[in-house]
Residue frames relative to the residue before (quaternion, step in Angstrom):
aa qw qx qy qz dx dy dz
M 1.0000 0.0000 0.0000 0.0000 0.00 0.00 0.00
A 0.4512 -0.6972 0.4897 0.2656 3.56 -0.84 0.95
D 0.3319 -0.6943 0.6004 0.2173 3.55 -1.13 0.74
L 0.1766 -0.8346 0.5181 0.0620 3.56 -0.36 1.26
S 0.5042 0.6865 -0.4205 0.3124 3.61 1.21 -0.29
V 0.0657 -0.7861 0.6143 0.0160 3.54 -1.13 0.72
D 0.3962 -0.6703 0.5691 0.2643 3.54 -1.29 0.38
L 0.0502 -0.7992 0.5989 -0.0014 3.56 -0.70 1.11
C 0.8213 -0.2141 0.0850 0.5220 3.55 -0.22 1.34
G 0.7765 -0.3708 0.1785 0.4772 3.56 0.92 0.94
I 0.6739 0.4164 -0.2948 0.5343 3.59 1.25 -0.03
R 0.3240 -0.7535 0.5420 0.1833 3.58 -0.74 1.08
I 0.0558 -0.7836 0.6183 0.0238 3.58 -0.88 0.94
D 0.6336 -0.6133 0.3396 0.3273 3.55 -1.11 0.81
N 0.7840 -0.0437 0.0438 0.6177 3.56 1.15 -0.59
P 0.5940 -0.6390 0.3664 0.3235 3.61 -1.16 0.44
V 0.5525 0.6568 -0.3758 0.3495 3.62 1.25 -0.05
I 0.0160 0.8033 -0.5860 0.1054 3.55 -0.66 1.25
P 0.3608 -0.7054 0.5581 0.2464 3.63 -0.64 0.98
A 0.4241 -0.7403 0.4727 0.2205 3.56 -0.86 1.00
S 0.6385 -0.5431 0.4007 0.3700 3.52 -1.22 0.61
G 0.7805 0.3256 -0.2536 0.4695 3.53 -1.05 0.82
T 0.7330 0.3700 -0.2292 0.5227 3.58 1.27 -0.18
F 0.7452 0.3674 -0.1889 0.5235 3.60 1.29 -0.07
G 0.4192 -0.7212 0.4538 0.3133 3.57 1.31 0.16
Y 0.6613 -0.4186 0.3661 0.5035 3.55 -0.89 -1.02
G 0.7112 -0.5263 0.2239 0.4088 3.52 1.21 0.68
M 0.6017 0.6351 -0.3585 0.3257 3.56 1.06 -0.69
E 0.6355 0.5318 -0.3477 0.4386 3.60 0.95 -0.76
F 0.6974 0.4623 -0.2729 0.4749 3.58 0.96 -0.84
A 0.5904 0.5796 -0.3610 0.4303 3.58 1.15 -0.58
K 0.6099 0.5414 -0.3479 0.4624 3.59 1.22 -0.39
L 0.6923 0.4867 -0.2630 0.4633 3.58 1.24 -0.45
Y 0.7862 -0.1137 0.0923 0.6003 3.59 1.04 -0.77
D 0.6219 -0.5328 0.4128 0.3988 3.56 -1.30 0.26
I 0.2556 -0.8176 0.4980 0.1347 3.58 -0.22 1.26
N 0.4790 0.6546 -0.4476 0.3765 3.60 1.24 0.06
I 0.4893 0.6380 -0.4332 0.4073 3.57 1.29 -0.05
L 0.5957 0.5976 -0.3480 0.4086 3.60 1.20 -0.55
G 0.5632 -0.5349 0.4826 0.4046 3.55 -1.25 0.36
T 0.6582 -0.3120 0.2124 0.6514 3.50 1.05 -1.02
F 0.2162 -0.7512 0.5700 0.2530 3.60 -1.14 -0.46
S 0.3994 -0.6871 0.5554 0.2447 3.53 -1.24 0.55
F 0.2971 -0.7985 0.4886 0.1880 3.57 -0.44 1.15
K 0.7580 -0.4297 0.2537 0.4201 3.52 -1.33 0.39
G 0.5993 -0.5911 0.4073 0.3543 3.56 -0.98 0.87
T 0.1118 -0.8299 0.5465 -0.0069 3.56 -0.58 1.22
T 0.1655 -0.7828 0.5970 0.0587 3.53 -1.01 0.92
W 0.7079 -0.4566 0.3203 0.4334 3.57 -1.30 0.20
E 0.7788 0.1924 -0.0893 0.5903 3.56 0.89 -0.99
S 0.5996 -0.5482 0.4303 0.3935 3.55 -1.24 0.40
R 0.1290 -0.7852 0.6031 0.0554 3.56 -1.18 0.66
F 0.3927 -0.7037 0.5447 0.2323 3.54 -1.02 0.87
G 0.4405 -0.6905 0.4583 0.3451 3.57 1.15 -0.60
N 0.7076 -0.4478 0.3421 0.4262 3.54 -1.33 -0.23
P 0.5807 -0.5716 0.4336 0.3847 3.60 -1.20 0.39
A 0.4954 -0.6294 0.5077 0.3174 3.56 -1.29 0.43
P 0.5541 -0.1513 -0.8155 -0.0707 1.50 -2.27 1.06
R 0.1075 -0.8221 0.5586 0.0238 3.55 -1.01 0.86
I 0.6721 0.3623 -0.3023 0.5707 3.55 1.30 0.41
A 0.0558 0.7818 -0.6195 0.0440 3.58 -0.99 0.83
E 0.3449 -0.7358 0.5451 0.2061 3.56 -0.80 1.00
C 0.0162 0.7678 -0.6405 0.0002 3.52 -1.27 0.51
P 0.6932 -0.4748 0.3068 0.4471 3.60 -1.16 0.35
D 0.8605 0.0339 -0.0646 0.5042 3.58 -0.87 1.03
G 0.8225 0.1257 -0.1082 0.5441 3.58 1.03 0.64
M 0.3151 -0.7235 0.5739 0.2189 3.51 -1.27 -0.45
L 0.3195 -0.6896 0.6079 0.2299 3.51 -1.34 0.37
N 0.0057 0.7921 -0.6099 -0.0242 3.57 -1.00 0.73
A 0.0314 -0.7597 0.6493 0.0155 3.51 -1.20 0.72
V 0.0579 0.8464 -0.5242 0.0737 3.54 0.89 1.02
G 0.2964 -0.8146 0.4601 0.1918 3.57 1.06 -0.69
L 0.6252 -0.6048 0.3294 0.3670 3.57 1.02 0.89
Q 0.1377 0.7813 -0.5894 0.1524 3.57 0.84 0.90
N 0.2737 0.7434 -0.5725 0.2115 3.58 -0.80 1.03
P 0.5612 -0.6565 0.3963 0.3113 3.61 -1.15 0.51
G 0.5850 -0.5807 0.3789 0.4207 3.61 1.24 -0.02
V 0.6380 -0.5997 0.3362 0.3469 3.55 -1.09 0.78
H 0.6406 0.5335 -0.3493 0.4277 3.61 0.94 -0.74
H 0.6413 0.5012 -0.3159 0.4875 3.59 1.02 -0.77
V 0.6298 0.5421 -0.3362 0.4432 3.58 0.95 -0.86
I 0.6925 0.4737 -0.2800 0.4666 3.58 0.88 -0.93
K 0.7128 0.4660 -0.2589 0.4557 3.57 0.94 -0.85
H 0.8208 0.2527 -0.1008 0.5023 3.60 0.95 -0.81
E 0.7360 0.4573 -0.2667 0.4220 3.59 0.61 -1.11
L 0.6978 0.4791 -0.2902 0.4464 3.60 0.80 -0.95
P 0.6569 0.4905 -0.3399 0.4609 3.67 0.86 -0.74
E 0.6458 0.5015 -0.3236 0.4761 3.60 1.01 -0.76
L 0.6478 0.5284 -0.3141 0.4499 3.57 0.98 -0.85
K 0.6162 0.5832 -0.3426 0.4034 3.57 1.00 -0.83
E 0.6179 0.5676 -0.3373 0.4269 3.57 1.15 -0.58
V 0.8002 0.2948 -0.1333 0.5049 3.60 1.09 -0.64
F 0.7549 0.2988 -0.1767 0.5565 3.61 1.20 -0.40
H 0.1297 -0.8525 0.5063 0.0046 3.55 -0.42 1.26
K 0.5832 0.5255 -0.3801 0.4892 3.54 1.11 0.78
P 0.6145 -0.5107 0.4127 0.4373 3.61 -1.20 0.22
V 0.2489 -0.7637 0.5815 0.1294 3.55 -1.06 0.81
M 0.4172 -0.6859 0.5363 0.2606 3.57 -1.19 0.56
A 0.2253 -0.7907 0.5599 0.1025 3.58 -0.71 1.10
N 0.1846 -0.7876 0.5822 0.0814 3.56 -0.50 1.21
V 0.0753 -0.8233 0.5619 -0.0266 3.56 -0.71 1.14
S 0.0640 -0.7702 0.6339 0.0286 3.54 -1.03 0.90
G 0.0216 -0.8125 0.5826 -0.0012 3.56 -1.22 0.37
F 0.4000 -0.7134 0.5329 0.2168 3.51 -1.37 0.22
S 0.7531 0.1288 -0.1355 0.6308 3.55 1.35 0.16
V 0.6430 -0.5060 0.3904 0.4220 3.57 -1.21 0.36
E 0.6522 0.5311 -0.3176 0.4378 3.57 0.94 -0.89
E 0.6556 0.5112 -0.3169 0.4566 3.57 0.99 -0.80
Y 0.6106 0.5334 -0.3424 0.4747 3.57 1.01 -0.79
V 0.6784 0.5075 -0.2982 0.4396 3.58 0.82 -1.01
R 0.6823 0.4970 -0.3028 0.4424 3.60 0.79 -0.98
T 0.6673 0.4978 -0.3041 0.4630 3.58 0.94 -0.88
C 0.6768 0.4898 -0.2915 0.4660 3.58 0.93 -0.88
E 0.5972 0.5701 -0.3607 0.4339 3.59 1.04 -0.68
L 0.6756 0.4843 -0.2956 0.4707 3.56 0.95 -0.85
L 0.7204 0.4654 -0.2663 0.4399 3.59 0.84 -0.93
T 0.6309 0.5401 -0.3530 0.4310 3.60 1.01 -0.65
A 0.6374 0.5342 -0.3211 0.4532 3.58 1.23 -0.43
E 0.5845 0.5929 -0.3681 0.4139 3.60 1.26 -0.24
E 0.5185 -0.6825 0.4291 0.2850 3.55 -0.79 1.06
Q 0.6768 0.5210 -0.2976 0.4266 3.59 0.98 -0.81
V 0.6262 0.5476 -0.3391 0.4394 3.59 1.18 -0.49
G 0.1951 -0.7992 0.5618 0.0874 3.55 -0.71 1.12
W 0.7928 0.0793 0.0004 0.6043 3.55 1.07 -0.83
I 0.2780 -0.6800 0.6397 0.2259 3.53 -1.30 0.42
E 0.1207 -0.7599 0.6343 0.0752 3.58 -0.84 1.01
L 0.1958 -0.8220 0.5312 0.0615 3.54 -0.26 1.33
N 0.1979 -0.8118 0.5437 0.0793 3.55 -0.36 1.28
I 0.0574 0.7865 -0.6105 0.0743 3.57 -0.36 1.25
S 0.6493 0.5708 -0.2478 0.4372 3.53 1.26 0.46
C 0.4280 0.7168 -0.4735 0.2808 3.62 1.15 0.21
P 0.2658 -0.8051 0.5077 0.1526 3.64 -0.61 1.06
N 0.6634 0.5766 -0.2782 0.3874 3.60 1.25 -0.17
V 0.6732 0.4146 -0.3153 0.5249 3.59 1.21 0.33
H 0.3931 -0.7268 0.5208 0.2144 3.54 -1.15 0.62
G 0.8251 0.2435 -0.1780 0.4777 3.57 -0.92 0.90
G 0.7834 0.2131 -0.1468 0.5650 3.60 1.19 0.19
G 0.7129 0.4751 -0.3039 0.4167 3.55 -1.26 -0.29
M 0.8626 0.1151 -0.0658 0.4881 3.56 -0.50 -1.21
S 0.5508 0.6221 -0.4075 0.3789 3.60 1.12 -0.47
F 0.6617 0.4768 -0.3065 0.4909 3.59 1.16 -0.51
G 0.7342 0.4900 -0.2296 0.4100 3.55 1.07 -0.76
T 0.6462 0.5416 -0.3267 0.4271 3.58 1.22 -0.06
D 0.7280 0.3347 -0.2157 0.5580 3.59 1.28 -0.06
P 0.4975 -0.6909 0.4254 0.3070 3.62 -0.67 1.02
K 0.6700 0.5032 -0.3110 0.4485 3.59 0.93 -0.85
A 0.6652 0.4884 -0.3041 0.4760 3.59 0.94 -0.86
A 0.6351 0.5268 -0.3263 0.4612 3.58 1.00 -0.82
A 0.6683 0.5018 -0.2983 0.4612 3.56 0.90 -0.92
G 0.6314 0.5622 -0.3293 0.4205 3.56 1.03 -0.77
V 0.7106 0.4336 -0.2705 0.4835 3.58 0.83 -0.94
V 0.6283 0.5319 -0.3415 0.4536 3.60 1.03 -0.70
A 0.6581 0.5123 -0.3100 0.4565 3.59 0.91 -0.90
A 0.6605 0.5083 -0.3101 0.4574 3.58 0.96 -0.84
V 0.6819 0.4684 -0.2871 0.4829 3.57 0.94 -0.87
R 0.5901 0.5928 -0.3634 0.4102 3.58 1.03 -0.77
K 0.6660 0.5075 -0.2923 0.4621 3.58 1.01 -0.83
A 0.7233 0.4743 -0.2314 0.4454 3.56 1.15 -0.65
V 0.7499 0.3960 -0.2131 0.4852 3.61 1.14 -0.46
T 0.3162 -0.7451 0.5620 0.1703 3.52 -1.20 0.66
K 0.6314 0.5254 -0.3254 0.4685 3.58 1.25 -0.27
P 0.6568 -0.4865 0.3769 0.4357 3.62 -1.20 0.33
L 0.2368 -0.7878 0.5620 0.0856 3.54 -0.92 1.01
I 0.0646 -0.7843 0.6168 -0.0181 3.56 -0.59 1.25
V 0.2000 -0.8030 0.5544 0.0882 3.59 -0.70 1.05
K 0.2809 -0.7798 0.5439 0.1310 3.56 -0.76 1.12
L 0.2175 -0.8335 0.5050 0.0534 3.54 -0.57 1.24
T 0.4199 -0.6903 0.5381 0.2398 3.53 -1.22 0.63
P 0.3924 -0.7027 0.5357 0.2555 3.59 -1.10 0.64
N 0.5719 0.6297 -0.3624 0.3810 3.58 1.29 -0.23
V 0.5197 0.5865 -0.4255 0.4527 3.54 0.85 1.11
T 0.5708 -0.5932 0.4416 0.3568 3.54 -1.26 0.36
D 0.8116 0.0988 -0.0053 0.5758 3.58 0.95 -0.91
I 0.1913 -0.8194 0.5316 0.0967 3.59 -0.02 1.27
V 0.5750 0.5959 -0.3801 0.4120 3.60 1.15 -0.53
A 0.6369 0.5279 -0.3331 0.4525 3.59 0.99 -0.77
I 0.6411 0.5017 -0.3181 0.4859 3.59 1.02 -0.78
A 0.6505 0.5322 -0.3131 0.4423 3.57 0.91 -0.93
K 0.6773 0.4869 -0.2961 0.4654 3.59 0.88 -0.91
A 0.6293 0.5344 -0.3356 0.4536 3.57 1.02 -0.76
C 0.6587 0.4980 -0.3046 0.4747 3.59 1.01 -0.81
E 0.6322 0.5221 -0.3299 0.4679 3.57 1.00 -0.79
D 0.6755 0.4973 -0.2931 0.4588 3.58 0.87 -0.93
A 0.6827 0.4926 -0.2769 0.4632 3.59 1.14 -0.65
G 0.6974 -0.5135 0.2615 0.4261 3.58 1.28 0.00
A 0.3802 0.7190 -0.5018 0.2945 3.61 1.19 0.21
D 0.3589 -0.7260 0.5495 0.2052 3.56 -1.09 0.79
G 0.7930 -0.0105 0.0283 0.6085 3.54 1.25 -0.43
L 0.2682 -0.7424 0.5918 0.1633 3.55 -1.32 0.22
S 0.1081 -0.7627 0.6293 0.1031 3.58 -1.13 0.61
L 0.1488 0.7754 -0.5913 0.1641 3.53 -0.92 0.97
I 0.6774 -0.1905 -0.6897 -0.1706 1.38 -2.19 1.29
N 0.4505 -0.5890 0.5724 0.3500 3.50 -1.36 0.25
T 0.7467 -0.4382 0.2603 0.4273 3.59 -1.24 0.00
L 0.4516 -0.6488 0.5477 0.2741 3.51 -1.32 0.51
L 0.4732 -0.6866 0.4717 0.2867 3.57 -0.89 0.89
G 0.1421 0.7959 -0.5736 0.1316 3.57 -0.83 1.04
M 0.1108 -0.7812 0.6051 0.1061 3.56 -1.28 -0.04
R 0.1632 -0.7517 0.6275 0.1207 3.53 -1.37 0.30
M 0.3526 -0.7264 0.5556 0.1983 3.53 -1.24 0.58
D 0.3891 -0.6776 0.5766 0.2387 3.54 -1.20 0.67
L 0.3776 -0.7676 0.4728 0.2114 3.58 -0.45 1.20
K 0.6505 0.5297 -0.3220 0.4388 3.60 1.11 -0.57
T 0.7799 0.3244 -0.1679 0.5082 3.58 0.93 -0.86
G 0.3839 -0.7270 0.4831 0.3011 3.57 1.18 -0.49
K 0.6178 0.5277 -0.3382 0.4749 3.57 1.29 0.24
P 0.6562 -0.4890 0.3723 0.4379 3.60 -1.22 0.27
L 0.5428 -0.6391 0.4463 0.3125 3.57 -1.05 0.78
L 0.7316 0.3902 -0.2196 0.5140 3.56 1.04 -0.80
A 0.5268 -0.6341 0.4643 0.3238 3.57 -1.00 0.79
N 0.6641 0.4928 -0.2843 0.4852 3.57 1.19 -0.61
T 0.4625 -0.6729 0.4051 0.4114 3.57 1.41 -0.10
T 0.8079 0.0848 -0.0243 0.5826 3.59 0.65 -1.08
G 0.0603 -0.7867 0.6132 0.0387 3.53 -1.30 0.36
G 0.5769 -0.5950 0.4392 0.3468 3.52 -1.32 0.04
L 0.3091 -0.7525 0.5596 0.1583 3.55 -0.80 1.08
S 0.0633 0.7831 -0.6147 0.0699 3.57 -0.84 1.04
G 0.5400 0.6211 -0.4546 0.3406 3.56 -1.28 0.09
P 0.7919 -0.3594 0.2089 0.4473 3.60 -1.29 0.09
A 0.5700 0.6203 -0.3863 0.3756 3.60 1.09 -0.58
V 0.7344 0.4250 -0.2447 0.4692 3.61 1.03 -0.68
F 0.4170 0.7585 -0.4435 0.2325 3.61 1.24 -0.22
P 0.6786 0.4814 -0.3283 0.4471 3.66 0.77 -0.84
V 0.6176 0.5270 -0.3438 0.4719 3.60 1.08 -0.66
A 0.6585 0.5182 -0.3038 0.4534 3.56 0.96 -0.90
V 0.6453 0.5154 -0.3219 0.4630 3.59 0.93 -0.87
R 0.6522 0.5200 -0.3178 0.4508 3.57 0.92 -0.87
M 0.7030 0.4647 -0.2773 0.4615 3.59 0.85 -0.93
V 0.6097 0.5274 -0.3502 0.4769 3.60 1.05 -0.70
Y 0.6394 0.5361 -0.3142 0.4528 3.58 0.95 -0.89
Q 0.6823 0.4894 -0.2865 0.4614 3.57 0.88 -0.96
V 0.7094 0.4689 -0.2689 0.4524 3.57 0.81 -1.02
A 0.6467 0.5427 -0.3288 0.4232 3.60 0.91 -0.89
R 0.7088 0.4415 -0.2562 0.4870 3.57 1.11 -0.62
A 0.6802 0.4899 -0.2831 0.4660 3.56 1.27 -0.17
V 0.7569 0.3253 -0.1821 0.5367 3.59 1.21 -0.42
G 0.4116 -0.7176 0.5117 0.2317 3.54 -1.29 0.31
I 0.6058 0.5244 -0.3545 0.4820 3.58 1.25 0.39
P 0.6411 -0.5565 0.3519 0.3942 3.62 -1.14 0.51
V 0.2206 -0.7472 0.6161 0.1158 3.53 -1.20 0.70
V 0.1983 -0.7373 0.6350 0.1176 3.55 -1.00 0.91
G 0.2227 -0.8120 0.5296 0.1028 3.57 -0.60 1.12
L 0.1483 0.7727 -0.6094 0.0978 3.55 -1.00 0.83
G 0.4806 0.6336 -0.5123 0.3243 3.50 -1.30 0.45
G 0.8615 -0.0753 0.0086 0.5021 3.55 -0.14 1.29
V 0.4139 0.7098 -0.4763 0.3130 3.60 1.23 0.20
S 0.0860 0.8274 -0.5482 0.0866 3.60 -0.71 1.04
T 0.7647 0.2708 -0.1709 0.5592 3.62 1.25 -0.12
A 0.6452 -0.4972 0.4027 0.4175 3.55 -1.31 0.23
E 0.6086 0.5478 -0.3493 0.4555 3.58 1.09 -0.66
D 0.6225 0.5322 -0.3344 0.4663 3.58 1.06 -0.73
V 0.6227 0.5366 -0.3381 0.4583 3.58 1.01 -0.80
L 0.6693 0.4888 -0.2998 0.4725 3.59 0.86 -0.93
E 0.6378 0.5257 -0.3337 0.4533 3.59 0.97 -0.79
M 0.6377 0.5129 -0.3202 0.4772 3.58 1.01 -0.79
Q 0.6475 0.5142 -0.3189 0.4634 3.58 1.00 -0.81
L 0.6500 0.5104 -0.3109 0.4694 3.56 0.99 -0.80
A 0.6442 0.5067 -0.3124 0.4803 3.58 1.17 -0.58
G 0.6858 -0.5073 0.2780 0.4417 3.59 1.25 -0.24
A 0.4846 0.6807 -0.4325 0.3388 3.58 1.26 0.04
A 0.3850 -0.7076 0.5474 0.2267 3.56 -0.99 0.88
A 0.7671 0.0014 0.0120 0.6414 3.58 1.17 -0.65
V 0.2892 -0.7749 0.5495 0.1182 3.56 -1.24 0.43
E 0.2273 -0.7647 0.5886 0.1311 3.56 -0.91 0.94
V 0.2228 -0.7544 0.6092 0.1002 3.53 -1.15 0.80
G 0.1356 -0.8461 0.5146 0.0297 3.56 -0.60 1.14
T 0.8308 0.2673 -0.1399 0.4677 3.55 -0.23 -1.33
A 0.5635 0.6123 -0.3865 0.3976 3.60 1.10 -0.62
N 0.6166 0.5555 -0.3465 0.4372 3.61 1.09 -0.63
L 0.6597 0.5025 -0.2998 0.4716 3.57 1.15 -0.62
V 0.6405 0.5004 -0.3085 0.4942 3.56 1.23 -0.52
D 0.7849 0.0047 0.0505 0.6175 3.55 0.99 -0.97
P 0.3444 -0.7761 0.4839 0.2118 3.64 -0.35 1.16
F 0.6658 0.4731 -0.3024 0.4914 3.60 1.25 -0.26
A 0.3145 0.8046 -0.4702 0.1806 3.61 1.29 0.07
C 0.7044 0.4657 -0.2881 0.4516 3.60 0.75 -0.97
K 0.6165 0.5404 -0.3367 0.4633 3.57 1.02 -0.77
K 0.6740 0.4934 -0.2914 0.4663 3.58 0.90 -0.92
I 0.6412 0.5257 -0.3262 0.4539 3.59 0.99 -0.81
I 0.6603 0.5043 -0.3081 0.4634 3.59 0.90 -0.91
E 0.6751 0.4930 -0.2959 0.4622 3.59 0.92 -0.86
A 0.6951 0.4727 -0.2722 0.4683 3.60 1.12 -0.63
L 0.5246 0.6919 -0.4000 0.2933 3.59 1.13 -0.55
P 0.6529 0.5220 -0.3585 0.4155 3.68 0.76 -0.83
E 0.6700 0.4849 -0.3021 0.4740 3.58 0.96 -0.83
V 0.6360 0.5147 -0.3340 0.4680 3.61 1.02 -0.73
Y 0.6153 0.5242 -0.3403 0.4804 3.59 1.00 -0.78
R 0.6761 0.5037 -0.2979 0.4476 3.59 0.84 -1.02
R 0.6545 0.5456 -0.3155 0.4177 3.55 0.90 -0.96
Y 0.7705 0.3375 -0.1777 0.5107 3.57 1.02 -0.80
G 0.6092 -0.6440 0.3161 0.3379 3.57 1.27 0.37
Y 0.5526 0.5915 -0.4031 0.4268 3.59 1.20 0.47
R 0.2186 -0.7680 0.5883 0.1277 3.56 -1.08 0.78
T 0.7939 0.1176 -0.0478 0.5947 3.58 1.13 -0.65
L 0.6593 -0.4935 0.3852 0.4164 3.53 -1.29 0.29
S 0.6247 0.5624 -0.3573 0.4072 3.60 0.94 -0.82
E 0.6452 0.5106 -0.3246 0.4666 3.58 1.11 -0.58
A 0.6867 0.4713 -0.2755 0.4799 3.56 1.22 -0.48
E 0.5562 0.6235 -0.3937 0.3832 3.60 1.23 -0.10
């Protein structure tokens, strides 16, 4: 039997499969479908200091082998999450959860992370400096090494939990950003977030999304994600969480072979809410088929 457990920034998890932020809510909807304790952990919906309605509709557009989204970080705000979402989650999920945090200033990132790092249920902070669907925040920090290092260093001083920084692929040199985050105190990195894209409405001649552009996710981005995980994992000395188009157990193994310590699954959850459960159940056979018993053998 394959040993699926992995160490993620000092916390042992049962397997490397983690639903990605923005595709799993705060866990409760999926807990009605299956026992989500089968997961290694999950990254909850991107949370900001104040509640956000998000971008106007339409904000989802399908495309071959993927989708565009411009949801715009819709969430109830960190105070609501702590008061309502986390206590409800504790009733059904008995493992540490990954808290995904977004912001529009360094100070906002710090304040939000300070509150979440104090919560017992939070095992990791996933610092999202890579969202392409909001204006004046998110990706603006993740496209410049100095800006990325600045926000990471500030948050590092404020949090006691492992700090994983989520990187954008919308840069010329992702390795430079990754190294800057590592030097600033990141305990781990997750990549990639969505690729910036857009589609046109043939009937109106206007962009399909009200936001004009959105983030491309799904199988179409998988080869880009594997390449960037491979590059970053060999350039840094901290764990890398690979994501971007992962939809099968074979994809998880491929990410691990590229250097990922754990793997997040995103858009696949929107196509099939049982995707992560199926991937975890299939992993032992995939490991066996390709001759691996443990993750260390696949590295």
